[in-house]
C-alpha positions in Angstrom: 2.5 4.1 28.0 1.8 0.3 28.9 4.5 -1.2 31.3 5.3 -3.8 28.6 6.3 -1.1 26.4 8.2 0.3 29.0 9.8 -2.9 30.4 11.2 -4.1 27.5 12.3 -0.6 25.6 15.9 0.1 24.7 17.1 3.8 23.9 20.6 5.1 24.5 21.2 2.7 27.3 24.9 1.9 26.3 26.4 -1.7 26.5 23.6 -4.6 26.2 23.9 -7.7 27.5 21.2 -10.0 26.3 21.8 -12.8 29.0 20.1 -10.3 31.2 16.8 -10.5 29.2 14.6 -13.7 30.1 13.6 -15.0 26.9 11.0 -17.2 29.1 9.1 -13.9 30.4 5.5 -13.5 30.7 5.0 -11.3 33.7 1.8 -11.8 34.9 0.1 -13.4 31.8 -1.4 -16.7 31.5 -1.7 -18.6 28.2 -5.1 -19.5 28.9 -6.1 -15.8 28.8 -4.2 -14.5 25.7 -6.6 -15.4 23.1 -8.8 -12.8 24.7 -6.2 -10.5 25.2 -4.9 -10.7 21.7 -8.7 -10.2 20.4 -9.0 -7.3 22.2 -5.3 -6.0 21.1 -6.5 -6.4 17.3 -9.8 -4.4 17.7 -7.8 -1.3 19.5 -5.1 -1.8 16.8 -7.5 -1.7 13.9 -9.2 1.5 15.4 -5.8 3.1 15.2 -4.8 2.2 11.9 -8.0 3.6 10.6 -7.0 7.1 12.3 -3.4 6.8 10.7 -4.2 6.2 7.3 -7.1 9.2 7.8 -4.9 11.6 8.8 -2.2 10.7 6.5 0.7 12.6 8.4 3.2 9.8 9.5 3.8 6.4 8.3 4.6 3.5 11.1 7.9 1.4 10.1 7.7 -2.3 12.2 11.2 -4.1 12.1 11.6 -7.4 12.9 14.9 -9.3 13.7 15.7 -12.5 15.2 17.6 -15.7 15.1 16.0 -18.5 13.3 12.5 -19.9 14.1 12.1 -16.9 16.7 8.7 -16.7 15.7 8.9 -13.6 13.5 6.5 -15.1 10.9 4.1 -15.9 13.2 4.2 -12.7 15.2 3.7 -10.8 12.4 0.6 -12.9 11.3 -0.9 -13.1 14.6 -0.5 -9.5 15.8 -1.3 -7.8 12.3 -4.2 -10.0 11.0 -6.8 -7.4 11.9 -5.4 -4.9 10.0 -6.8 -3.2 6.7 -4.6 -4.9 3.8 -4.9 -1.6 1.6 -2.9 0.4 4.7 -0.1 -2.5 5.4 2.5 -3.5 3.5 4.9 -6.3 4.3 8.3 -7.1 3.0 10.6 -10.0 3.5 14.0 -9.5 3.0 16.2 -12.1 1.8 19.7 -12.7 -0.1 20.2 -9.2 -1.9 19.6 -9.7 -5.7 22.4 -8.4 -8.7 20.6 -5.1 -8.9 20.5 -4.9 -5.4 24.1 -5.4 -5.0 24.9 -2.9 -7.6 23.6 0.0 -5.1 24.2 1.2 -1.7 23.2 -1.5 1.2 20.2 0.7 2.5 18.6 1.4 -1.3 16.3 -1.8 -1.4 15.2 -1.0 2.2 14.5 2.7 1.2 12.1 1.5 -1.4 10.4 -0.5 0.8 9.5 2.7 3.3 5.6 2.6 3.9 3.8 5.8 2.3 2.5 8.3 4.6 -0.8 7.1 6.6 0.5 3.2 6.1 2.3 0.6 8.1 5.1 -1.1 6.6 6.3 -4.4 7.8 10.3 -5.4 7.5 10.6 -8.9 8.4 14.6 -8.8 8.5 15.9 -5.4 7.6 19.0 -3.2 6.7 20.3 -4.5 9.9 20.8 -8.0 8.4 24.1 -5.9 7.2 25.2 -5.4 10.1 24.4 -9.0 11.9 24.8 -11.6 9.5 27.5 -9.8 7.5 29.4 -9.4 10.5 29.2 -12.7 11.2 30.3 -13.7 7.8 32.3 -10.5 6.5 32.8 -12.2 3.4 29.5 -11.2 2.2 30.4 -8.1 2.2 32.8 -8.3 -0.9 29.8 -9.2 -3.1 28.8 -5.5 -2.8 32.3 -4.2 -4.3 33.1 -1.3 -2.5 35.6 0.5 -3.6 37.2 0.9 -0.3 37.0 -2.6 0.5 39.1 -5.2 -1.6 39.8 -7.9 1.1 38.5 -9.2 4.4 41.2 -7.0 5.9 39.5 -4.0 5.0 36.4 -5.0 6.9 37.7 -3.8 10.3 35.9 -2.1 13.3 35.9 1.4 11.5 34.2 -0.2 8.6 31.4 -1.5 11.1 31.3 2.0 12.6 30.6 3.6 9.5 27.8 1.6 8.8 26.5 1.7 12.2 26.8 5.6 11.6 24.8 5.3 7.9 21.7 3.5 9.8 21.6 6.1 12.4 21.6 8.7 9.8 19.1 6.8 7.8 16.6 6.4 10.4 17.1 9.8 11.2 16.3 11.3 8.1 13.2 9.0 7.8 11.9 9.9 11.2 12.2 13.5 10.5 10.5 13.2 7.2 7.3 11.8 9.6 8.1 7.9 9.7 7.8 6.8 13.2 10.2 3.5 13.6 9.6 0.3 16.1 12.4 -2.0 15.9 11.5 -5.6 17.3 14.4 -8.4 18.5 12.3 -11.3 19.2 14.7 -12.7 22.1 14.6 -16.6 21.6 16.6 -18.9 23.9 19.0 -21.4 22.2 17.2 -24.4 24.1 13.8 -23.4 22.6 15.4 -23.3 19.1 16.6 -26.4 19.2 13.0 -27.8 20.0 11.6 -25.5 17.4 14.0 -26.9 14.8 13.2 -30.9 15.9 9.7 -29.9 15.3 10.3 -28.8 12.0 12.6 -31.7 10.9 10.2 -34.3 12.6 6.7 -32.3 10.6 6.8 -32.9 7.0 4.6 -30.2 6.8 7.2 -27.8 7.9 10.0 -29.6 6.4 10.0 -26.2 3.8 10.8 -24.1 7.0 14.1 -25.9 7.8 17.3 -26.1 6.2 20.6 -27.6 7.0 22.5 -24.2 6.7 20.2 -23.1 9.9 22.2 -25.9 12.2 25.2 -24.1 10.6 24.4 -20.7 11.8 23.3 -22.3 15.1 26.5 -23.1 16.0 27.6 -19.5 15.8 24.9 -18.6 18.3 27.7 -16.6 20.5 28.9 -14.5 17.6 25.3 -13.5 16.5 24.3 -12.6 20.3 27.7 -10.5 20.2 26.6 -8.5 17.0 22.9 -8.2 18.2 24.3 -6.8 21.5 26.3 -4.2 19.5 23.8 -3.4 16.7 20.9 -2.7 19.1 23.5 -0.5 21.4 24.7 1.2 18.3 21.2 2.2 17.1 18.6 2.4 19.8 17.9 6.0 19.8 14.7 7.6 21.1 13.2 8.2 17.6 14.0 4.6 16.8 13.7 2.5 19.7 14.4 -1.3 19.9 12.2 -3.6 21.6 13.9 -6.6 23.2 10.9 -9.0 23.4 10.8 -12.5 25.0 10.0 -15.0 22.5 10.2 -18.5 24.1 6.5 -18.2 24.8 4.9 -17.2 21.2 1.6 -16.3 22.9 3.2 -13.9 25.2 5.4 -12.4 22.2 2.2 -11.7 20.4 0.7 -9.6 22.9 4.1 -8.1 24.0 4.8 -6.6 20.5 0.8 -5.8 19.9 1.0 -3.6 22.9 3.9 -1.9 21.7 2.6 -1.0 18.5 -0.8 0.2 20.2 1.3 2.6 22.4 3.5 3.9 19.9 0.2 4.7 17.5 -1.3 6.5 20.4 1.8 8.4 21.2 1.0 9.9 17.4 -2.1 11.5 18.9 -3.8 10.7 15.5 -6.8 12.4 14.5 -9.0 12.8 11.0 -8.7 15.9 9.1 -10.7 18.6 10.3 -14.0 19.4 8.1 -14.5 22.7 7.4 -18.0 24.8 7.5 -18.3 25.1 3.8 -17.7 21.0 3.6 -20.1 20.6 6.9 -22.6 22.6 4.8 -22.1 20.6 1.6 -22.5 17.1 3.7 -25.7 18.7 5.3 -27.2 19.7 1.9 -26.3 15.8 0.6 -28.1 14.4 3.5 -31.2 16.2 2.7 -31.0 15.3 -0.9 -30.7 11.7 0.0 -33.2 11.7 2.2 -35.5 13.5 0.0 -35.2 10.5 -2.7 -38.2 8.8 -3.4 
């Protein structure tokens, strides 16, 4: 397993302190080499995806979570651009619809799970229900849960039950063949500020910015706290979190690609074996094709 995968992996570590994870870290990599490195990684990933599809035994679920402007969209775009779209599914989860609110909080995410042989990418995920909803517990009232009639009912016990639901959900899908990778793109508050200013100054990026982003930025410490707890409560060997430095987008893309490749390699993917009878038929078909005039 590559050094990058080992150093950013979180599994059953206990308490998480994001201040100990440097968002600017790039190891010994240099930006001028990043394009060549990423190109090689894309080719390697492309070959592994083909094996995953052919084997048709596992699926791969990749979850991206981060603060606004951390680079989730660009990480998905640049690391997955070499994949065959037929074997890849991308979902971006926004605020839940009326139909989704009429079901339990995991329903819409369960519906979006990748089929066997495919890679599913979730841009935001079921974790929003213990992240933004924990910073804004009033959102929980929209779910009309029988046991919750007021904000006072959304207490520590409520959140522990929700963490337990997530752990059980991920254990269930893991036991049934879905391999899970969870990325937290760890951007610094200073870098987020620069990216917000860039979006405001560039008319072509205005659509990416909302004044609500500034309101949420004011709750930065609250968000760091809920991320730390969510990662600590739900990072397991079968569903690990990776805290990826996100201040340098070029390094983020390398790190994400490396983790995905290492994870695919652990599956020991092989195409289905061809029987003697099938091999004989293949030989016959070849002879017939070569014998055509």
